[in-house]
FIKOL-486268 format. One line per 2 residues: for each residue x, y, z of C-alpha. Coordinates in steps of 0.05 Angstrom, whole numbers, plus 5000, padded with zeros to 4 digits. Last residue first. Layout:
% FIKOL-486268
X Y Z | ...
END
This chain:
% FIKOL-486268
4840 5105 5256 | 4781 5057 5262
4734 5107 5230 | 4778 5106 5168
4760 5033 5157 | 4685 5047 5157
4694 5110 5115 | 4733 5071 5062
4682 5015 5064 | 4628 5065 5046
4658 5068 4976 | 4632 4998 4962
4647 4929 4987 | 4611 4863 4990
4664 4820 4956 | 4666 4774 5016
4739 4788 5028 | 4727 4863 5022
4670 4861 5072 | 4711 4818 5120
4766 4871 5121 | 4837 4850 5104
4841 4889 5039 | 4815 4953 5072
4861 4945 5132 | 4921 4932 5086
4904 4996 5049 | 4902 5036 5113
4968 5007 5137 | 5002 5022 5070
4974 5093 5064 | 5042 5126 5073
5068 5186 5111 | 5128 5230 5095
5139 5290 5140 | 5211 5273 5158
5230 5205 5130 | 5211 5133 5131
5185 5087 5077 | 5183 5011 5085
5141 4963 5042 | 5142 4893 5072
5073 4894 5102 | 5043 4923 5039
5076 4867 4999 | 5048 4813 5044
4978 4843 5040 | 4986 4849 4964
5007 4777 4957 | 4947 4754 4998
4901 4797 4955 | 4929 4768 4890
4922 4698 4917 | 4850 4708 4938
4831 4742 4873 | 4856 4685 4829
4916 4668 4787 | 4953 4722 4825
4982 4790 4810 | 5008 4846 4853
5014 4921 4844 | 5046 4976 4885
5049 5048 4859 | 5101 5093 4890
5110 5166 4909 | 5039 5184 4892
5025 5239 4942 | 5053 5291 4894
5100 5333 4936 | 5086 5403 4962
5138 5400 5017 | 5187 5368 4969
5209 5296 4983 | 5285 5293 4984
5307 5225 4959 | 5361 5197 5005
5337 5125 4999 | 5300 5119 4933
5234 5142 4904 | 5216 5148 4829
5166 5092 4834 | 5130 5036 4798
5129 4973 4842 | 5111 4905 4816
5099 4841 4855 | 5085 4775 4818
5149 4743 4845 | 5184 4783 4898
5190 4855 4919 | 5166 4905 4970
5196 4975 4967 | 5251 4996 5014
5257 5071 5021 | 5288 5093 5086
5318 5160 5103 | 5272 5196 5055
END
């Protein structure tokens, strides 16, 4: 990876083995990093996650992330209203 800059800050946790210069094998495990946030309530935790997803930077040949997709799920009205199920994944994917 040419660029690997995980999000940070208070109440943000990243578990990863990635780093700038890491060579991602062609048959890599798609879990290069796990991003978690915490908040005293759901709204705060989601806002922190949206910020963290926006800050996370990964770039390199053949490496794609799901950060934009995850942000779209978390920012969807259905998710904010707590009216989500697995069909939300299909609805968000249809926009891509």
